[in-house]
N, CA, C, O and CB atoms as a CASP TS submission, in Angstrom:
PFRMAT TS
TARGET T0000
AUTHOR 0000-0000-0000
METHOD Language model
MODEL 1
PARENT N/A
ATOM      1  N   MET     1     194.170  79.309  20.071  1.00  0.00           N
ATOM      2  CA  MET     1     194.247  77.912  20.444  1.00  0.00           C
ATOM      3  C   MET     1     195.334  77.190  19.648  1.00  0.00           C
ATOM      4  O   MET     1     196.052  76.350  20.191  1.00  0.00           O
ATOM      5  CB  MET     1     192.897  77.237  20.234  1.00  0.00           C
ATOM      6  N   GLN     2     195.453  77.517  18.365  1.00  0.00           N
ATOM      7  CA  GLN     2     196.474  76.876  17.544  1.00  0.00           C
ATOM      8  C   GLN     2     197.875  77.264  18.005  1.00  0.00           C
ATOM      9  O   GLN     2     198.796  76.448  17.972  1.00  0.00           O
ATOM     10  CB  GLN     2     196.283  77.246  16.073  1.00  0.00           C
ATOM     11  N   THR     3     198.027  78.508  18.432  1.00  0.00           N
ATOM     12  CA  THR     3     199.326  78.966  18.909  1.00  0.00           C
ATOM     13  C   THR     3     199.721  78.218  20.176  1.00  0.00           C
ATOM     14  O   THR     3     200.859  77.767  20.312  1.00  0.00           O
ATOM     15  CB  THR     3     199.303  80.479  19.166  1.00  0.00           C
ATOM     16  N   PHE     4     198.776  78.090  21.101  1.00  0.00           N
ATOM     17  CA  PHE     4     199.038  77.373  22.342  1.00  0.00           C
ATOM     18  C   PHE     4     199.392  75.912  22.057  1.00  0.00           C
ATOM     19  O   PHE     4     200.343  75.377  22.628  1.00  0.00           O
ATOM     20  CB  PHE     4     197.821  77.457  23.275  1.00  0.00           C
ATOM     21  N   PHE     5     198.634  75.279  21.185  1.00  0.00           N
ATOM     22  CA  PHE     5     198.908  73.886  20.811  1.00  0.00           C
ATOM     23  C   PHE     5     200.289  73.772  20.158  1.00  0.00           C
ATOM     24  O   PHE     5     201.021  72.818  20.421  1.00  0.00           O
ATOM     25  CB  PHE     5     197.813  73.354  19.849  1.00  0.00           C
ATOM     26  N   GLY     6     200.642  74.731  19.316  1.00  0.00           N
ATOM     27  CA  GLY     6     201.947  74.731  18.666  1.00  0.00           C
ATOM     28  C   GLY     6     203.093  74.873  19.662  1.00  0.00           C
ATOM     29  O   GLY     6     204.137  74.240  19.505  1.00  0.00           O
ATOM     30  N   MET     7     202.900  75.701  20.682  1.00  0.00           N
ATOM     31  CA  MET     7     203.940  75.861  21.705  1.00  0.00           C
ATOM     32  C   MET     7     204.129  74.580  22.510  1.00  0.00           C
ATOM     33  O   MET     7     205.259  74.181  22.793  1.00  0.00           O
ATOM     34  CB  MET     7     203.591  77.021  22.644  1.00  0.00           C
ATOM     35  N   ILE     8     203.031  73.941  22.876  1.00  0.00           N
ATOM     36  CA  ILE     8     203.115  72.681  23.626  1.00  0.00           C
ATOM     37  C   ILE     8     203.786  71.604  22.771  1.00  0.00           C
ATOM     38  O   ILE     8     204.672  70.894  23.246  1.00  0.00           O
ATOM     39  CB  ILE     8     201.701  72.212  24.073  1.00  0.00           C
ATOM     40  N   LEU     9     203.367  71.486  21.523  1.00  0.00           N
ATOM     41  CA  LEU     9     203.950  70.495  20.630  1.00  0.00           C
ATOM     42  C   LEU     9     205.434  70.767  20.411  1.00  0.00           C
ATOM     43  O   LEU     9     206.237  69.834  20.408  1.00  0.00           O
ATOM     44  CB  LEU     9     203.210  70.483  19.292  1.00  0.00           C
ATOM     45  N   GLY    10     205.804  72.014  20.231  1.00  0.00           N
ATOM     46  CA  GLY    10     207.206  72.370  20.045  1.00  0.00           C
ATOM     47  C   GLY    10     208.053  72.032  21.255  1.00  0.00           C
ATOM     48  O   GLY    10     209.173  71.540  21.113  1.00  0.00           O
ATOM     49  N   ALA    11     207.526  72.294  22.458  1.00  0.00           N
ATOM     50  CA  ALA    11     208.264  71.970  23.677  1.00  0.00           C
ATOM     51  C   ALA    11     208.455  70.463  23.818  1.00  0.00           C
ATOM     52  O   ALA    11     209.523  70.004  24.222  1.00  0.00           O
ATOM     53  CB  ALA    11     207.537  72.526  24.906  1.00  0.00           C
ATOM     54  N   LEU    12     207.422  69.698  23.487  1.00  0.00           N
ATOM     55  CA  LEU    12     207.539  68.237  23.555  1.00  0.00           C
ATOM     56  C   LEU    12     208.548  67.708  22.540  1.00  0.00           C
ATOM     57  O   LEU    12     209.350  66.830  22.858  1.00  0.00           O
ATOM     58  CB  LEU    12     206.175  67.585  23.319  1.00  0.00           C
ATOM     59  N   LEU    13     208.508  68.240  21.325  1.00  0.00           N
ATOM     60  CA  LEU    13     209.469  67.805  20.309  1.00  0.00           C
ATOM     61  C   LEU    13     210.899  68.168  20.703  1.00  0.00           C
ATOM     62  O   LEU    13     211.821  67.384  20.477  1.00  0.00           O
ATOM     63  CB  LEU    13     209.127  68.429  18.956  1.00  0.00           C
ATOM     64  N   LEU    14     211.086  69.339  21.284  1.00  0.00           N
ATOM     65  CA  LEU    14     212.415  69.752  21.734  1.00  0.00           C
ATOM     66  C   LEU    14     212.932  68.836  22.831  1.00  0.00           C
ATOM     67  O   LEU    14     214.079  68.393  22.783  1.00  0.00           O
ATOM     68  CB  LEU    14     212.387  71.195  22.231  1.00  0.00           C
ATOM     69  N   ALA    15     212.087  68.546  23.825  1.00  0.00           N
ATOM     70  CA  ALA    15     212.504  67.673  24.922  1.00  0.00           C
ATOM     71  C   ALA    15     212.827  66.271  24.418  1.00  0.00           C
ATOM     72  O   ALA    15     213.810  65.670  24.849  1.00  0.00           O
ATOM     73  CB  ALA    15     211.414  67.606  25.994  1.00  0.00           C
ATOM     74  N   CYS    16     212.014  65.749  23.515  1.00  0.00           N
ATOM     75  CA  CYS    16     212.275  64.415  22.955  1.00  0.00           C
ATOM     76  C   CYS    16     213.559  64.408  22.130  1.00  0.00           C
ATOM     77  O   CYS    16     214.333  63.453  22.197  1.00  0.00           O
ATOM     78  CB  CYS    16     211.089  63.955  22.085  1.00  0.00           C
ATOM     79  N   GLY    17     213.788  65.455  21.360  1.00  0.00           N
ATOM     80  CA  GLY    17     215.003  65.552  20.551  1.00  0.00           C
ATOM     81  C   GLY    17     216.254  65.605  21.402  1.00  0.00           C
ATOM     82  O   GLY    17     217.246  64.945  21.093  1.00  0.00           O
ATOM     83  N   VAL    18     216.216  66.385  22.473  1.00  0.00           N
ATOM     84  CA  VAL    18     217.368  66.480  23.374  1.00  0.00           C
ATOM     85  C   VAL    18     217.608  65.148  24.067  1.00  0.00           C
ATOM     86  O   VAL    18     218.756  64.736  24.236  1.00  0.00           O
ATOM     87  CB  VAL    18     217.156  67.593  24.418  1.00  0.00           C
ATOM     88  N   TYR    19     216.541  64.472  24.470  1.00  0.00           N
ATOM     89  CA  TYR    19     216.690  63.171  25.120  1.00  0.00           C
ATOM     90  C   TYR    19     217.336  62.154  24.174  1.00  0.00           C
ATOM     91  O   TYR    19     218.234  61.413  24.575  1.00  0.00           O
ATOM     92  CB  TYR    19     215.322  62.655  25.599  1.00  0.00           C
ATOM     93  N   VAL    20     216.887  62.121  22.943  1.00  0.00           N
ATOM     94  CA  VAL    20     217.459  61.186  21.968  1.00  0.00           C
ATOM     95  C   VAL    20     218.920  61.531  21.699  1.00  0.00           C
ATOM     96  O   VAL    20     219.763  60.636  21.637  1.00  0.00           O
ATOM     97  CB  VAL    20     216.651  61.208  20.649  1.00  0.00           C
ATOM     98  N   TYR    21     219.228  62.810  21.539  1.00  0.00           N
ATOM     99  CA  TYR    21     220.613  63.236  21.307  1.00  0.00           C
ATOM    100  C   TYR    21     221.511  62.824  22.474  1.00  0.00           C
ATOM    101  O   TYR    21     222.598  62.282  22.272  1.00  0.00           O
ATOM    102  CB  TYR    21     220.681  64.763  21.101  1.00  0.00           C
ATOM    103  N   ASP    22     221.039  63.090  23.707  1.00  0.00           N
ATOM    104  CA  ASP    22     221.824  62.727  24.884  1.00  0.00           C
ATOM    105  C   ASP    22     221.964  61.215  25.011  1.00  0.00           C
ATOM    106  O   ASP    22     223.015  60.730  25.431  1.00  0.00           O
ATOM    107  CB  ASP    22     221.184  63.301  26.145  1.00  0.00           C
ATOM    108  N   SER    23     220.937  60.471  24.660  1.00  0.00           N
ATOM    109  CA  SER    23     221.019  59.014  24.716  1.00  0.00           C
ATOM    110  C   SER    23     222.074  58.492  23.760  1.00  0.00           C
ATOM    111  O   SER    23     222.801  57.551  24.082  1.00  0.00           O
ATOM    112  CB  SER    23     219.666  58.390  24.392  1.00  0.00           C
ATOM    113  N   MET    24     222.159  59.094  22.597  1.00  0.00           N
ATOM    114  CA  MET    24     223.162  58.662  21.622  1.00  0.00           C
ATOM    115  C   MET    24     224.570  59.076  22.048  1.00  0.00           C
ATOM    116  O   MET    24     225.530  58.366  21.752  1.00  0.00           O
ATOM    117  CB  MET    24     222.842  59.241  20.241  1.00  0.00           C
ATOM    118  N   GLN    25     224.710  60.199  22.728  1.00  0.00           N
ATOM    119  CA  GLN    25     226.027  60.663  23.157  1.00  0.00           C
ATOM    120  C   GLN    25     226.596  59.794  24.267  1.00  0.00           C
ATOM    121  O   GLN    25     227.811  59.603  24.334  1.00  0.00           O
ATOM    122  CB  GLN    25     225.949  62.105  23.622  1.00  0.00           C
ATOM    123  N   THR    26     225.753  59.268  25.131  1.00  0.00           N
ATOM    124  CA  THR    26     226.239  58.482  26.259  1.00  0.00           C
ATOM    125  C   THR    26     226.251  56.992  25.973  1.00  0.00           C
ATOM    126  O   THR    26     226.679  56.207  26.820  1.00  0.00           O
ATOM    127  CB  THR    26     225.399  58.752  27.470  1.00  0.00           C
ATOM    128  N   SER    27     225.796  56.592  24.814  1.00  0.00           N
ATOM    129  CA  SER    27     225.745  55.175  24.471  1.00  0.00           C
ATOM    130  C   SER    27     227.105  54.699  23.977  1.00  0.00           C
ATOM    131  O   SER    27     227.692  55.311  23.084  1.00  0.00           O
ATOM    132  CB  SER    27     224.669  54.914  23.405  1.00  0.00           C
ATOM    133  N   SER    28     227.605  53.619  24.549  1.00  0.00           N
ATOM    134  CA  SER    28     228.882  53.079  24.087  1.00  0.00           C
ATOM    135  C   SER    28     228.740  52.427  22.718  1.00  0.00           C
ATOM    136  O   SER    28     229.712  52.328  21.969  1.00  0.00           O
ATOM    137  CB  SER    28     229.429  52.068  25.096  1.00  0.00           C
ATOM    138  N   VAL    29     227.523  51.979  22.390  1.00  0.00           N
ATOM    139  CA  VAL    29     227.295  51.378  21.078  1.00  0.00           C
ATOM    140  C   VAL    29     227.359  52.451  19.997  1.00  0.00           C
ATOM    141  O   VAL    29     227.949  52.232  18.939  1.00  0.00           O
ATOM    142  CB  VAL    29     225.931  50.649  21.038  1.00  0.00           C
ATOM    143  N   ALA    30     226.754  53.610  20.255  1.00  0.00           N
ATOM    144  CA  ALA    30     226.734  54.678  19.262  1.00  0.00           C
ATOM    145  C   ALA    30     228.106  55.315  19.089  1.00  0.00           C
ATOM    146  O   ALA    30     228.458  55.738  17.988  1.00  0.00           O
ATOM    147  CB  ALA    30     225.720  55.737  19.653  1.00  0.00           C
ATOM    148  N   ASN    31     228.884  55.386  20.167  1.00  0.00           N
ATOM    149  CA  ASN    31     230.169  56.063  20.104  1.00  0.00           C
ATOM    150  C   ASN    31     231.328  55.142  19.770  1.00  0.00           C
ATOM    151  O   ASN    31     232.328  55.590  19.209  1.00  0.00           O
ATOM    152  CB  ASN    31     230.439  56.739  21.395  1.00  0.00           C
ATOM    153  N   GLY    32     231.216  53.893  20.097  1.00  0.00           N
ATOM    154  CA  GLY    32     232.311  52.974  19.863  1.00  0.00           C
ATOM    155  C   GLY    32     233.390  53.113  20.927  1.00  0.00           C
ATOM    156  O   GLY    32     233.305  53.972  21.805  1.00  0.00           O
ATOM    157  N   GLU    33     234.400  52.262  20.839  1.00  0.00           N
ATOM    158  CA  GLU    33     235.442  52.241  21.860  1.00  0.00           C
ATOM    159  C   GLU    33     236.442  53.375  21.704  1.00  0.00           C
ATOM    160  O   GLU    33     237.020  53.826  22.693  1.00  0.00           O
ATOM    161  CB  GLU    33     236.165  50.927  21.823  1.00  0.00           C
ATOM    162  N   VAL    34     236.656  53.843  20.479  1.00  0.00           N
ATOM    163  CA  VAL    34     237.695  54.843  20.241  1.00  0.00           C
ATOM    164  C   VAL    34     237.149  56.258  20.124  1.00  0.00           C
ATOM    165  O   VAL    34     237.909  57.184  19.841  1.00  0.00           O
ATOM    166  CB  VAL    34     238.452  54.501  18.993  1.00  0.00           C
ATOM    167  N   ALA    35     235.871  56.444  20.333  1.00  0.00           N
ATOM    168  CA  ALA    35     235.276  57.771  20.207  1.00  0.00           C
ATOM    169  C   ALA    35     235.689  58.645  21.394  1.00  0.00           C
ATOM    170  O   ALA    35     235.950  58.147  22.489  1.00  0.00           O
ATOM    171  CB  ALA    35     233.733  57.671  20.115  1.00  0.00           C
ATOM    172  N   ILE    36     235.740  59.940  21.157  1.00  0.00           N
ATOM    173  CA  ILE    36     236.079  60.854  22.236  1.00  0.00           C
ATOM    174  C   ILE    36     234.883  61.004  23.156  1.00  0.00           C
ATOM    175  O   ILE    36     233.742  60.786  22.750  1.00  0.00           O
ATOM    176  CB  ILE    36     236.522  62.227  21.684  1.00  0.00           C
ATOM    177  N   THR    37     235.150  61.374  24.390  1.00  0.00           N
ATOM    178  CA  THR    37     234.073  61.532  25.369  1.00  0.00           C
ATOM    179  C   THR    37     233.318  62.816  25.096  1.00  0.00           C
ATOM    180  O   THR    37     233.910  63.893  25.015  1.00  0.00           O
ATOM    181  CB  THR    37     234.628  61.529  26.808  1.00  0.00           C
ATOM    182  N   ASN    38     232.015  62.697  24.956  1.00  0.00           N
ATOM    183  CA  ASN    38     231.151  63.862  24.728  1.00  0.00           C
ATOM    184  C   ASN    38     230.285  64.093  25.949  1.00  0.00           C
ATOM    185  O   ASN    38     229.875  63.153  26.630  1.00  0.00           O
ATOM    186  CB  ASN    38     230.269  63.670  23.467  1.00  0.00           C
ATOM    187  N   ARG    39     230.016  65.354  26.212  1.00  0.00           N
ATOM    188  CA  ARG    39     229.135  65.701  27.322  1.00  0.00           C
ATOM    189  C   ARG    39     227.701  65.785  26.819  1.00  0.00           C
ATOM    190  O   ARG    39     227.441  66.151  25.673  1.00  0.00           O
ATOM    191  CB  ARG    39     229.566  67.038  27.979  1.00  0.00           C
ATOM    192  N   THR    40     226.788  65.439  27.704  1.00  0.00           N
ATOM    193  CA  THR    40     225.371  65.537  27.349  1.00  0.00           C
ATOM    194  C   THR    40     224.905  66.982  27.500  1.00  0.00           C
ATOM    195  O   THR    40     225.555  67.784  28.171  1.00  0.00           O
ATOM    196  CB  THR    40     224.511  64.590  28.232  1.00  0.00           C
ATOM    197  N   ILE    41     223.782  67.305  26.876  1.00  0.00           N
ATOM    198  CA  ILE    41     223.219  68.646  26.958  1.00  0.00           C
ATOM    199  C   ILE    41     222.565  68.856  28.320  1.00  0.00           C
ATOM    200  O   ILE    41     222.699  69.926  28.914  1.00  0.00           O
ATOM    201  CB  ILE    41     222.199  68.878  25.825  1.00  0.00           C
ATOM    202  N   VAL    42     221.865  67.852  28.813  1.00  0.00           N
ATOM    203  CA  VAL    42     221.088  67.968  30.048  1.00  0.00           C
ATOM    204  C   VAL    42     221.654  67.011  31.088  1.00  0.00           C
ATOM    205  O   VAL    42     221.977  65.865  30.775  1.00  0.00           O
ATOM    206  CB  VAL    42     219.582  67.673  29.791  1.00  0.00           C
ATOM    207  N   ASN    43     221.771  67.482  32.322  1.00  0.00           N
ATOM    208  CA  ASN    43     222.120  66.609  33.435  1.00  0.00           C
ATOM    209  C   ASN    43     220.816  65.965  33.900  1.00  0.00           C
ATOM    210  O   ASN    43     220.055  66.569  34.657  1.00  0.00           O
ATOM    211  CB  ASN    43     222.843  67.402  34.610  1.00  0.00           C
ATOM    212  N   TRP    44     220.562  64.744  33.448  1.00  0.00           N
ATOM    213  CA  TRP    44     219.259  64.122  33.649  1.00  0.00           C
ATOM    214  C   TRP    44     218.984  63.774  35.103  1.00  0.00           C
ATOM    215  O   TRP    44     217.823  63.719  35.508  1.00  0.00           O
ATOM    216  CB  TRP    44     219.153  62.884  32.812  1.00  0.00           C
ATOM    217  N   ASP    45     220.028  63.537  35.905  1.00  0.00           N
ATOM    218  CA  ASP    45     219.803  63.266  37.328  1.00  0.00           C
ATOM    219  C   ASP    45     219.248  64.497  38.034  1.00  0.00           C
ATOM    220  O   ASP    45     218.327  64.388  38.843  1.00  0.00           O
ATOM    221  CB  ASP    45     221.107  62.815  38.004  1.00  0.00           C
ATOM    222  N   VAL    46     219.803  65.659  37.732  1.00  0.00           N
ATOM    223  CA  VAL    46     219.329  66.902  38.327  1.00  0.00           C
ATOM    224  C   VAL    46     217.928  67.227  37.808  1.00  0.00           C
ATOM    225  O   VAL    46     217.070  67.671  38.571  1.00  0.00           O
ATOM    226  CB  VAL    46     220.306  68.062  38.021  1.00  0.00           C
ATOM    227  N   ALA    47     217.697  67.009  36.515  1.00  0.00           N
ATOM    228  CA  ALA    47     216.375  67.278  35.946  1.00  0.00           C
ATOM    229  C   ALA    47     215.316  66.393  36.595  1.00  0.00           C
ATOM    230  O   ALA    47     214.206  66.855  36.857  1.00  0.00           O
ATOM    231  CB  ALA    47     216.389  67.058  34.425  1.00  0.00           C
ATOM    232  N   LYS    48     215.642  65.127  36.860  1.00  0.00           N
ATOM    233  CA  LYS    48     214.685  64.224  37.508  1.00  0.00           C
ATOM    234  C   LYS    48     214.405  64.672  38.930  1.00  0.00           C
ATOM    235  O   LYS    48     213.256  64.645  39.370  1.00  0.00           O
ATOM    236  CB  LYS    48     215.210  62.781  37.504  1.00  0.00           C
ATOM    237  N   ALA    49     215.436  65.084  39.656  1.00  0.00           N
ATOM    238  CA  ALA    49     215.231  65.548  41.035  1.00  0.00           C
ATOM    239  C   ALA    49     214.358  66.803  41.054  1.00  0.00           C
ATOM    240  O   ALA    49     213.473  66.933  41.901  1.00  0.00           O
ATOM    241  CB  ALA    49     216.590  65.833  41.722  1.00  0.00           C
ATOM    242  N   ASP    50     214.606  67.730  40.120  1.00  0.00           N
ATOM    243  CA  ASP    50     213.781  68.942  40.044  1.00  0.00           C
ATOM    244  C   ASP    50     212.344  68.610  39.672  1.00  0.00           C
ATOM    245  O   ASP    50     211.410  69.187  40.228  1.00  0.00           O
ATOM    246  CB  ASP    50     214.366  69.926  39.027  1.00  0.00           C
ATOM    247  N   TRP    51     212.161  67.687  38.742  1.00  0.00           N
ATOM    248  CA  TRP    51     210.816  67.291  38.333  1.00  0.00           C
ATOM    249  C   TRP    51     210.062  66.644  39.499  1.00  0.00           C
ATOM    250  O   TRP    51     208.882  66.923  39.712  1.00  0.00           O
ATOM    251  CB  TRP    51     210.884  66.322  37.138  1.00  0.00           C
ATOM    252  N   ASP    52     210.754  65.774  40.258  1.00  0.00           N
ATOM    253  CA  ASP    52     210.116  65.138  41.412  1.00  0.00           C
ATOM    254  C   ASP    52     209.722  66.165  42.462  1.00  0.00           C
ATOM    255  O   ASP    52     208.645  66.069  43.050  1.00  0.00           O
ATOM    256  CB  ASP    52     211.047  64.096  42.028  1.00  0.00           C
ATOM    257  N   ALA    53     210.588  67.152  42.704  1.00  0.00           N
ATOM    258  CA  ALA    53     210.272  68.202  43.677  1.00  0.00           C
ATOM    259  C   ALA    53     209.071  69.026  43.214  1.00  0.00           C
ATOM    260  O   ALA    53     208.195  69.357  44.013  1.00  0.00           O
ATOM    261  CB  ALA    53     211.493  69.119  43.898  1.00  0.00           C
ATOM    262  N   LEU    54     209.034  69.354  41.925  1.00  0.00           N
ATOM    263  CA  LEU    54     207.905  70.117  41.378  1.00  0.00           C
ATOM    264  C   LEU    54     206.610  69.327  41.483  1.00  0.00           C
ATOM    265  O   LEU    54     205.574  69.874  41.862  1.00  0.00           O
ATOM    266  CB  LEU    54     208.168  70.495  39.915  1.00  0.00           C
ATOM    267  N   ARG    55     206.664  68.044  41.149  1.00  0.00           N
ATOM    268  CA  ARG    55     205.478  67.197  41.220  1.00  0.00           C
ATOM    269  C   ARG    55     204.975  67.064  42.655  1.00  0.00           C
ATOM    270  O   ARG    55     203.771  67.136  42.898  1.00  0.00           O
ATOM    271  CB  ARG    55     205.779  65.816  40.640  1.00  0.00           C
ATOM    272  N   ASP    56     205.889  66.870  43.609  1.00  0.00           N
ATOM    273  CA  ASP    56     205.486  66.750  45.009  1.00  0.00           C
ATOM    274  C   ASP    56     204.877  68.054  45.524  1.00  0.00           C
ATOM    275  O   ASP    56     203.882  68.035  46.249  1.00  0.00           O
ATOM    276  CB  ASP    56     206.686  66.353  45.875  1.00  0.00           C
ATOM    277  N   ARG    57     205.474  69.181  45.150  1.00  0.00           N
ATOM    278  CA  ARG    57     204.937  70.471  45.592  1.00  0.00           C
ATOM    279  C   ARG    57     203.549  70.718  44.990  1.00  0.00           C
ATOM    280  O   ARG    57     202.645  71.197  45.675  1.00  0.00           O
ATOM    281  CB  ARG    57     205.898  71.615  45.203  1.00  0.00           C
ATOM    282  N   ALA    58     203.393  70.390  43.713  1.00  0.00           N
ATOM    283  CA  ALA    58     202.086  70.565  43.073  1.00  0.00           C
ATOM    284  C   ALA    58     201.042  69.674  43.732  1.00  0.00           C
ATOM    285  O   ALA    58     199.901  70.094  43.924  1.00  0.00           O
ATOM    286  CB  ALA    58     202.173  70.254  41.567  1.00  0.00           C
ATOM    287  N   HIS    59     201.421  68.449  44.081  1.00  0.00           N
ATOM    288  CA  HIS    59     200.484  67.535  44.744  1.00  0.00           C
ATOM    289  C   HIS    59     200.084  68.076  46.114  1.00  0.00           C
ATOM    290  O   HIS    59     198.907  68.062  46.472  1.00  0.00           O
ATOM    291  CB  HIS    59     201.106  66.129  44.888  1.00  0.00           C
ATOM    292  N   LYS    60     201.073  68.555  46.884  1.00  0.00           N
ATOM    293  CA  LYS    60     200.761  69.107  48.206  1.00  0.00           C
ATOM    294  C   LYS    60     199.863  70.334  48.092  1.00  0.00           C
ATOM    295  O   LYS    60     198.925  70.492  48.873  1.00  0.00           O
ATOM    296  CB  LYS    60     202.052  69.470  48.952  1.00  0.00           C
ATOM    297  N   ASP    61     200.145  71.200  47.124  1.00  0.00           N
ATOM    298  CA  ASP    61     199.310  72.386  46.927  1.00  0.00           C
ATOM    299  C   ASP    61     197.898  71.996  46.492  1.00  0.00           C
ATOM    300  O   ASP    61     196.924  72.608  46.931  1.00  0.00           O
ATOM    301  CB  ASP    61     199.945  73.321  45.884  1.00  0.00           C
ATOM    302  N   TRP    62     197.781  70.984  45.635  1.00  0.00           N
ATOM    303  CA  TRP    62     196.463  70.535  45.196  1.00  0.00           C
ATOM    304  C   TRP    62     195.660  69.988  46.371  1.00  0.00           C
ATOM    305  O   TRP    62     194.467  70.267  46.496  1.00  0.00           O
ATOM    306  CB  TRP    62     196.596  69.468  44.102  1.00  0.00           C
ATOM    307  N   VAL    63     196.310  69.213  47.227  1.00  0.00           N
ATOM    308  CA  VAL    63     195.622  68.671  48.406  1.00  0.00           C
ATOM    309  C   VAL    63     195.198  69.814  49.324  1.00  0.00           C
ATOM    310  O   VAL    63     194.092  69.796  49.863  1.00  0.00           O
ATOM    311  CB  VAL    63     196.537  67.668  49.173  1.00  0.00           C
ATOM    312  N   ARG    64     196.067  70.805  49.506  1.00  0.00           N
ATOM    313  CA  ARG    64     195.755  71.942  50.370  1.00  0.00           C
ATOM    314  C   ARG    64     194.584  72.750  49.810  1.00  0.00           C
ATOM    315  O   ARG    64     193.690  73.150  50.556  1.00  0.00           O
ATOM    316  CB  ARG    64     196.990  72.842  50.536  1.00  0.00           C
ATOM    317  N   ILE    65     194.590  72.989  48.501  1.00  0.00           N
ATOM    318  CA  ILE    65     193.525  73.784  47.876  1.00  0.00           C
ATOM    319  C   ILE    65     192.203  73.008  47.857  1.00  0.00           C
ATOM    320  O   ILE    65     191.146  73.579  48.127  1.00  0.00           O
ATOM    321  CB  ILE    65     193.927  74.185  46.436  1.00  0.00           C
ATOM    322  N   SER    66     192.259  71.727  47.542  1.00  0.00           N
ATOM    323  CA  SER    66     191.018  70.954  47.423  1.00  0.00           C
ATOM    324  C   SER    66     190.402  70.627  48.778  1.00  0.00           C
ATOM    325  O   SER    66     189.226  70.271  48.840  1.00  0.00           O
ATOM    326  CB  SER    66     191.278  69.669  46.664  1.00  0.00           C
ATOM    327  N   SER    67     191.157  70.737  49.857  1.00  0.00           N
ATOM    328  CA  SER    67     190.601  70.436  51.174  1.00  0.00           C
ATOM    329  C   SER    67     189.794  71.596  51.748  1.00  0.00           C
ATOM    330  O   SER    67     189.102  71.424  52.752  1.00  0.00           O
ATOM    331  CB  SER    67     191.714  70.071  52.130  1.00  0.00           C
ATOM    332  N   LYS    68     189.870  72.762  51.136  1.00  0.00           N
ATOM    333  CA  LYS    68     189.133  73.934  51.647  1.00  0.00           C
ATOM    334  C   LYS    68     187.677  73.885  51.290  1.00  0.00           C
ATOM    335  O   LYS    68     186.924  74.792  51.645  1.00  0.00           O
ATOM    336  CB  LYS    68     189.730  75.212  51.115  1.00  0.00           C
TER
END
């Protein structure tokens, strides 16, 4: 149980860390006017579209399974 909890916690910390890093890279306040352009680690638009598709599929499957 501790191992499973540790894996979940680690994944959440990793996702939060990447989000904060990417937020700082794309922020004009953090980079200033003369900073070089940096690329983000994650393409958040694609990640959101994939997450929405996964959520919709899970919802449809749940409705299909629970209706039996």
